[in-house]
N, C-alpha and C positions, 0 to 999 in steps of 0.2 A: 411410788411405783420405779421410780430410777434406780432404786438400791437393788433389786432384785436380789434378795436374801436364800432364797429358795427358787431353782431353775428345774423343771421337769425336761427331760427330752424321752422323745419315745421313738425306738427303732435302736436297736443295738447291732445294727451293722457297722460298716467302715465310718458312714457318714455321721450318724447317732452317738457312735462311740467317740469319734474326735470332736464333736462338740460338747459331749458331757466334760472332756477332758479338758477343754477350753475353759468351761464355766467353772470347773474345779479349782483350775489354776489360777483363775481370777478371783477368788475368794467366795465364791457360792457354794452354797449346800446344792447338792445335785441328786435327784433320782433319775436314775437310767430306767426306763421300761420297755419290756419286750414279752409278749406273750409265751415265746421261746426260752425255756430257762437254760437250756443249751446254750442258745446265743450272748445270753448274759454271762455266764460263764467264760464264754471265748472273749468277750467285750471286757471283762474284767480282766484276765490275764493280758490283751492286747494293749490295755491302756496305762498298765503298771509296766510293761514293756517300752512302751512308748515315753513314759514319764521318764524312766531309767536312762534311755537313750538322750534324751534333753539334758538331763543331769551329767551323763558323761562325757557330753559334748561341753559342759559349764556354760549352757544356754538355761538352765534352770538349777537355783541351789538345793540341796538335797532336803533342807528344811522346807522349802515351799513344794517341792515334790512330794515328799511324805504327808503334808499337810492336806495336799489335795486329795490322794488316796482317801485320807480319813472323812474326808466331805462327801465322797461317792458312796450312794446307796443303789442298790440293785433290786427289781420289783417285777412281777408279772401283773400287778394290781393296779390298775389307773386311779382307784382310790387313794391311792399313796399320793396323788399329785393335788388333792384338795387344799392344800396350804401355799402352793407355788404361785410365784410371783409371775412367771412367764413360763409356757411350755412351747418347748419347741421340736416341731414333729419331724422326722425323717425316716419316713417310711414308704412302700411301694409308690412309684409315680403313677398313681391311678386316682384320678378325679372322685369316682364312685366310693372308694376306700377312704379318701382323706374326707369326703365331706360326712361320712358316716362318723368317723373317728372325731371329728370338730363338734359335731352335734354331742357325742357322748360327753366330752370335754368341757362343753359348755354347762352341762348339767352338774360335774363334778367340781371344778375348780372356782374359786372365790369370784365375786363380781368384778374385783379390779384388776384380774389377771389378763395378760396380754396372751393370743393364743398365735403363733407364728409358725408357717409353715416353710420346712427348706425345699419346697417344690422348686425344679428346675424351668418350669413351664407352664404351670397350669395355672388359670386365673385365679387370682386371690378374690376377687369380687364373688366368685360363683363357690368358693370354699367359704367364705365369711357368710353368704347366705343360708348356710346350714346351719347359723346359731342365732342368737340372741344379741350378740355383742358385736356386730359387723363391725362398730368403730375401734374395736380393740382386736381387730385380726389384721396380719401383716405377713407378707413374704420377707424371710430373712435367708436367702439362698447362700450357703457357704461353698465354697469351692474344695475339691477333694484332691488332700487330705487337708481336713479343717485344721490340724494343728501346724500345718507348715504353710499352706496357701495363705497369700495376704488380703486377698479380697472377700467382700461379703456384700452381696447384691441386696438392697432392700426395695420392696415393692409394697407402694399404697395400693389397696382395693378402693371402689368409689367411694366407701364410707369410711375409709382408716381416717382415724382422728390425726391430727398436729401431734397431739401429746403422745399417742402412740407411736408415731413415727420417731419423734425425737427421743423417747424412752429407748427404743430399740436401736437407735442409730448409736446414743450412747451406750449400752450394753456391748453392741459389736466394736467399739473404739475402746470399751476396758478390756476385752478379749485381744486386743492389739492390732485389730482389721484395719484396712481402709474399705470406707464405704463407698460405695456408687449406686445411683439411685435409678429405678426404672418406671416408667409408667406400666399399668397393668395390660402388656398386650403379650400374646402367646410367645414365650421362649424370652421374654426379657430381653435382656442386652447382649449375655455372654452366649445362650445357647441360640438366640436367634441367629448368629452370625458363626458359630462352630459348628453346629450340627450340618447346616447345608453343606459347610466344606467336607465334614466327614462323609455325608452320604454321596457327596461328588466323587471323593475317592473311591466308595464303592461302586459307583458308576464306572468309574476308570478300570477298575479291575475285573468288573462283570462284563465289560464290552471288550477287554482285552487290549487296552491302551497300554499296560505294562505290567510287569509282576508286582505282587504286593511288597516286595523288598524295594524295590526300584519306586515304586510310588512313595513309600515311608521316606527312604533316603532323599527323594527329590525334594520333597517339602522338608524333613528336618535339615538338610544342608543349604538349600536353595532357596528357604525364608527364617533361616535360625530358629526353628521351634525344636522345643526338647525332645519330642518324639514324633515320629510320623503319625499323620490321622487313622490310619488303620491300628496301628499298635495302642494307640491314644484310646479308640473306640474300645477295643480288647480289657483296656485298664477300667474304663466306665462301665464296661457291662453292656452287650449288644441290645438285651432288651431293654435298657433303659435306653439307649441312643434311638432305638426303632418308636419305643413309647413318646418320645420328645418328638421325632419326625411326624408321628400322627397327629399330636398336638398342634404342633405348625400348620400342617395339613389342613387340619379341620379348621383352626381358627383363624387363619390368612387366607385360606379358599385359593391358594395359587399353586398350580400343578407342580412348579418347581420345587415345593416343600413334599412331595409324593416320595415316600420310602425308597430306595432301591430295591428290586426284587432279590439282588443277592442277601441284603441285609435280613430281610423277611426269613428267607431259605434256612440262613444260619440260625436264627432265633427259632425258627419252626424245629430244626434239628437239634435243638437243645446246646448248639455251640454258644455261649453266651458271653465267652472272655475268658479272662485270666481267672475270674472266681469259680469258674467249671472246669478250668484245664485246659481249655481249648476254646478258640473262638476263631479269627483270621489265621491266629497262629497257634502252634500247638505247645503248650507251657508243661506237659506232664513228661517227669524226669524220666520216665521209662521207653520215651520215644523220641524221635527225632521231629523236628519242625517239618509240618506237614508242606508237601508243595504240590498237593494238588489242586489250589486254587488258582 
């Protein structure tokens, strides 16, 4: 099990593409799956560009980079994962959608395969309950962007076996990552702490404590963070932040985890952050940054 010669990754967005890149560079054959063929084409280009940047910076040899690209395969057919040793899911942060996918995968992949979720907040125990292999279901939460960020958060569900945990930890370390372990509580470690901070930044903006620029500058310069919480929310995706806050609120039952009304309003307006060109800030080249918030 620990060899992981074939790795499946589901979801060709930034997270899935980055995980697929890591797996290919580490020497595994990789199937990147997405029902959107356009997303697969975009992922193929972005992975090639990313690997080339690592080569240009001498962080990766030309040979390793070229070999990684030959190990990557792209498909919209889940059946292509039938020989995978592990499948890592990196799709939308929705419990219902993930459970449906895991139930499908359980019928497709070989009996020995591990099913891992890149969820940043949803219960691994509940996802695992959708399968007949709950002892082989685990949380493997990569940070964004996966090829650069050093951390992987591993979460064992109620039935996850030690064998599955040890094999998954070994794989993360093979990817060059540092592993932290969380119990299966809403938000795990990182988002349990990070998302309430981001939500509080939205409350500060919502109630007029300060401008978005001053909130971000204060946290960036005052606490030595690489970017302010509002800008970080834009990079994560405001819809993702809202989803995680809803999971925290529902799972932990404390009013302090209730999403800020401003965050809800921006998501309702389709202002999802950098991926949409506008969130708290305006990233569209044709306009100046909005000062209306």
